[in-house]
DRENKOL-700974 format. One record per residue (C-alpha): residue number from 1; residue in three letters; x, y, z. Coordinates in steps of 0.05 Angstrom, whole numbers. Layout:
BEGIN
ATOM    k    r       X       Y       Z
ATOM  NUM  ALA       X       Y       Z
...
REM end
This chain:
BEGIN
ATOM    k    r       X       Y       Z
ATOM    1  MET    1820    1647    1488
ATOM    2  ALA    1843    1651    1561
ATOM    3  GLU    1877    1717    1547
ATOM    4  ALA    1813    1746    1518
ATOM    5  ALA    1773    1723    1578
ATOM    6  ALA    1823    1754    1626
ATOM    7  THR    1820    1819    1586
ATOM    8  ALA    1744    1820    1588
ATOM    9  LEU    1745    1806    1663
ATOM   10  THR    1794    1863    1675
ATOM   11  SER    1752    1909    1632
ATOM   12  ASN    1689    1892    1671
ATOM   13  ARG    1724    1908    1737
ATOM   14  VAL    1748    1975    1710
ATOM   15  ASN    1678    1991    1684
ATOM   16  ARG    1646    1974    1751
ATOM   17  ARG    1698    2016    1788
ATOM   18  LEU    1686    2075    1742
ATOM   19  ALA    1611    2068    1749
ATOM   20  PHE    1618    2067    1825
ATOM   21  VAL    1663    2128    1825
ATOM   22  ARG    1614    2166    1780
ATOM   23  TRP    1556    2147    1826
ATOM   24  VAL    1593    2170    1888
ATOM   25  ARG    1614    2235    1854
ATOM   26  ARG    1544    2250    1830
ATOM   27  THR    1512    2234    1898
ATOM   28  HIS    1566    2274    1933
ATOM   29  GLY    1547    2334    1891
ATOM   30  TRP    1473    2327    1905
ATOM   31  PHE    1484    2321    1980
ATOM   32  GLY    1530    2382    1977
ATOM   33  LEU    1477    2422    1940
ATOM   34  TRP    1424    2402    1992
ATOM   35  GLY    1467    2426    2050
ATOM   36  ALA    1497    2487    2016
ATOM   37  LEU    1450    2540    2044
ATOM   38  LEU    1443    2508    2113
ATOM   39  GLY    1518    2497    2114
ATOM   40  LEU    1531    2570    2099
ATOM   41  MET    1485    2591    2156
ATOM   42  ALA    1514    2540    2205
ATOM   43  GLY    1585    2557    2186
ATOM   44  THR    1575    2632    2197
ATOM   45  SER    1541    2623    2264
ATOM   46  GLY    1589    2567    2283
ATOM   47  ILE    1650    2612    2276
ATOM   48  TRP    1616    2663    2322
ATOM   49  LEU    1596    2610    2373
ATOM   50  ASN    1665    2579    2372
ATOM   51  HIS    1701    2644    2388
ATOM   52  ARG    1652    2681    2433
ATOM   53  SER    1676    2652    2499
ATOM   54  VAL    1751    2660    2487
ATOM   55  MET    1748    2726    2449
ATOM   56  LYS    1689    2752    2491
ATOM   57  LEU    1648    2767    2428
ATOM   58  GLU    1581    2798    2444
ATOM   59  LEU    1522    2789    2399
ATOM   60  PRO    1510    2855    2362
ATOM   61  ASP    1442    2889    2357
ATOM   62  GLN    1414    2850    2416
ATOM   63  GLN    1367    2889    2460
ATOM   64  GLN    1337    2865    2526
ATOM   65  SER    1281    2894    2568
ATOM   66  SER    1245    2872    2631
ATOM   67  THR    1176    2886    2657
ATOM   68  GLN    1123    2861    2707
ATOM   69  ILE    1053    2841    2687
ATOM   70  PRO     997    2836    2738
ATOM   71  LEU     959    2771    2742
ATOM   72  PRO     883    2767    2735
ATOM   73  ASP     836    2751    2792
ATOM   74  PRO     829    2692    2801
ATOM   75  ARG     900    2673    2782
ATOM   76  PRO     912    2613    2735
ATOM   77  GLU     917    2550    2777
ATOM   78  THR     962    2508    2732
ATOM   79  ALA    1024    2521    2690
ATOM   80  ASN     986    2503    2626
ATOM   81  ALA     930    2552    2644
ATOM   82  MET     982    2605    2658
ATOM   83  ALA    1016    2592    2590
ATOM   84  ALA     950    2600    2554
ATOM   85  TRP     936    2665    2590
ATOM   86  LEU    1006    2691    2577
ATOM   87  GLN    1000    2676    2502
ATOM   88  GLY     942    2724    2497
ATOM   89  VAL     972    2778    2541
ATOM   90  LEU    1040    2776    2505
ATOM   91  LYS    1006    2771    2437
ATOM   92  ALA    1049    2711    2420
ATOM   93  ASP    1032    2679    2353
ATOM   94  ARG    1042    2608    2379
ATOM   95  PRO    1039    2571    2446
ATOM   96  ALA    1097    2570    2494
ATOM   97  ASN    1159    2534    2467
ATOM   98  ASN    1179    2511    2536
ATOM   99  ILE    1144    2505    2603
ATOM  100  ARG    1184    2486    2665
ATOM  101  VAL    1157    2474    2735
ATOM  102  GLU    1205    2476    2794
ATOM  103  ARG    1172    2444    2854
ATOM  104  SER    1170    2477    2922
ATOM  105  ARG    1230    2460    2965
ATOM  106  PRO    1268    2486    3026
ATOM  107  VAL    1303    2552    3014
ATOM  108  PRO    1377    2543    2995
ATOM  109  TRP    1404    2574    3060
ATOM  110  ALA    1361    2526    3100
ATOM  111  GLU    1391    2467    3060
ATOM  112  ARG    1462    2491    3076
ATOM  113  GLY    1446    2496    3150
ATOM  114  GLY    1438    2571    3152
ATOM  115  PRO    1483    2623    3186
ATOM  116  GLU    1503    2616    3258
ATOM  117  ARG    1463    2657    3307
ATOM  118  SER    1492    2689    3369
ATOM  119  GLY    1465    2690    3440
ATOM  120  SER    1416    2638    3461
ATOM  121  GLU    1396    2622    3388
ATOM  122  ARG    1419    2556    3362
ATOM  123  SER    1454    2551    3296
ATOM  124  GLY    1415    2511    3244
ATOM  125  PRO    1366    2518    3186
ATOM  126  GLU    1316    2574    3185
ATOM  127  ARG    1247    2550    3205
ATOM  128  SER    1176    2573    3199
ATOM  129  GLY    1131    2589    3257
ATOM  130  GLU    1108    2517    3260
ATOM  131  GLY    1180    2492    3266
ATOM  132  ARG    1185    2468    3194
ATOM  133  PRO    1242    2490    3148
ATOM  134  ALA    1225    2553    3108
ATOM  135  MET    1200    2532    3039
ATOM  136  GLN    1212    2565    2972
ATOM  137  PRO    1147    2570    2932
ATOM  138  GLU    1136    2533    2866
ATOM  139  ARG    1168    2568    2806
ATOM  140  TRP    1141    2568    2735
ATOM  141  THR    1181    2591    2675
ATOM  142  PHE    1156    2599    2603
ATOM  143  ALA    1190    2615    2537
ATOM  144  PHE    1153    2646    2478
ATOM  145  GLY    1175    2672    2410
ATOM  146  GLY    1224    2652    2357
ATOM  147  PRO    1298    2659    2340
ATOM  148  ASN    1292    2734    2328
ATOM  149  LYS    1251    2750    2391
ATOM  150  VAL    1248    2712    2456
ATOM  151  MET    1202    2726    2514
ATOM  152  GLN    1219    2691    2580
ATOM  153  VAL    1169    2693    2637
ATOM  154  GLU    1182    2676    2709
ATOM  155  TYR    1126    2667    2760
ATOM  156  TRP    1130    2647    2834
ATOM  157  VAL    1065    2614    2855
ATOM  158  GLY    1028    2660    2901
ATOM  159  ASN    1054    2725    2872
ATOM  160  ARG    1007    2776    2842
ATOM  161  SER    1052    2789    2782
ATOM  162  ALA    1100    2755    2735
ATOM  163  SER    1166    2781    2708
ATOM  164  VAL    1177    2783    2633
ATOM  165  ARG    1245    2790    2599
ATOM  166  THR    1243    2805    2525
ATOM  167  THR    1304    2796    2480
ATOM  168  GLN    1305    2826    2411
ATOM  169  ASN    1358    2793    2369
ATOM  170  GLY    1397    2821    2310
ATOM  171  PHE    1420    2783    2249
ATOM  172  ILE    1479    2747    2281
ATOM  173  ALA    1440    2729    2344
ATOM  174  THR    1383    2702    2301
ATOM  175  LEU    1432    2659    2263
ATOM  176  THR    1462    2631    2327
ATOM  177  ASN    1392    2614    2353
ATOM  178  LEU    1376    2579    2288
ATOM  179  HIS    1441    2541    2295
ATOM  180  LYS    1425    2519    2367
ATOM  181  GLY    1351    2507    2353
ATOM  182  THR    1330    2556    2407
ATOM  183  THR    1254    2562    2409
ATOM  184  MET    1250    2526    2342
ATOM  185  PRO    1196    2473    2327
ATOM  186  ALA    1209    2400    2315
ATOM  187  PRO    1207    2405    2238
ATOM  188  TRP    1267    2453    2240
ATOM  189  ILE    1305    2406    2287
ATOM  190  LEU    1292    2349    2238
ATOM  191  LEU    1315    2393    2180
ATOM  192  ILE    1381    2407    2215
ATOM  193  ASP    1388    2332    2228
ATOM  194  THR    1387    2322    2152
ATOM  195  LEU    1444    2372    2147
ATOM  196  ALA    1483    2333    2199
ATOM  197  GLY    1469    2269    2160
ATOM  198  ALA    1492    2302    2095
ATOM  199  MET    1557    2323    2128
ATOM  200  ILE    1570    2252    2151
ATOM  201  PHE    1557    2226    2081
ATOM  202  LEU    1601    2280    2049
ATOM  203  SER    1658    2261    2095
ATOM  204  ILE    1653    2187    2075
ATOM  205  SER    1641    2200    2001
ATOM  206  GLY    1697    2251    1998
ATOM  207  THR    1745    2201    2028
ATOM  208  ILE    1723    2148    1977
ATOM  209  LEU    1731    2196    1919
ATOM  210  TRP    1801    2215    1942
ATOM  211  TRP    1820    2142    1950
ATOM  212  GLU    1795    2123    1882
ATOM  213  THR    1823    2182    1843
ATOM  214  HIS    1893    2191    1873
ATOM  215  ARG    1953    2147    1865
ATOM  216  ARG    1997    2177    1920
ATOM  217  ARG    1956    2147    1976
ATOM  218  LEU    2013    2141    2026
ATOM  219  ALA    2020    2216    2030
ATOM  220  GLY    1945    2224    2042
ATOM  221  ILE    1946    2170    2096
ATOM  222  VAL    2003    2206    2132
ATOM  223  ILE    1967    2273    2128
ATOM  224  PHE    1903    2241    2154
ATOM  225  GLY    1939    2207    2211
ATOM  226  ILE    1973    2272    2232
ATOM  227  SER    1907    2309    2231
ATOM  228  VAL    1875    2256    2275
ATOM  229  ILE    1932    2259    2325
ATOM  230  VAL    1932    2336    2327
ATOM  231  THR    1856    2339    2335
ATOM  232  ALA    1856    2287    2390
ATOM  233  ALA    1912    2322    2427
ATOM  234  LEU    1878    2390    2424
ATOM  235  ALA    1812    2360    2445
ATOM  236  MET    1841    2321    2504
ATOM  237  SER    1890    2373    2530
ATOM  238  PRO    1839    2414    2570
ATOM  239  LEU    1805    2352    2599
ATOM  240  GLN    1810    2340    2674
ATOM  241  TRP    1830    2270    2694
REM end
């Protein structure tokens, strides 16, 4: 009787373990399917981004152009008003992705103390006619477009025109912008977050599947430990302490 009970208990444990492994394997497959297309895109662009600084890889089929556009009279008084006007002039299909306002401040050479002046002039920061430090005007920057075409606008408050730099991206450059989320809306950022979450789950579930389906665990632990040490060493070697 006791032997039968022990056998039944062991059988139940084995069945629960098999059910758990089947569930992990099935869920692992669904998460992998969900991230397959996005993973292919992120992997292709990730290889390019990873090697572009060391190997000096340039993005192919990328064309840039610059132009000046005159402002209307009267000029827009706020950055938001300027963004709305620029959207119509540039024929952008959606509002500006990014608006930045850099406040007026002393010119950089005035902050550094300025060059020394000979003769009776005293060395010191450049000053206006009223004796105040020369001020740099307020600067507005805007970004329009999407991953395949980016329009960046720079305007110094008080000028009669704004400079526009347009970048036409090829296939690889578009992929890298999708990877980085450049000019992309919030829904796309959240979609990429689901890919990141899927990768975290796949890492955990893959480890569980390996642990439950392999007997030679010591060899796997050694390989895992070596990979952790090598990765940490390579990551920490260029750090400045």
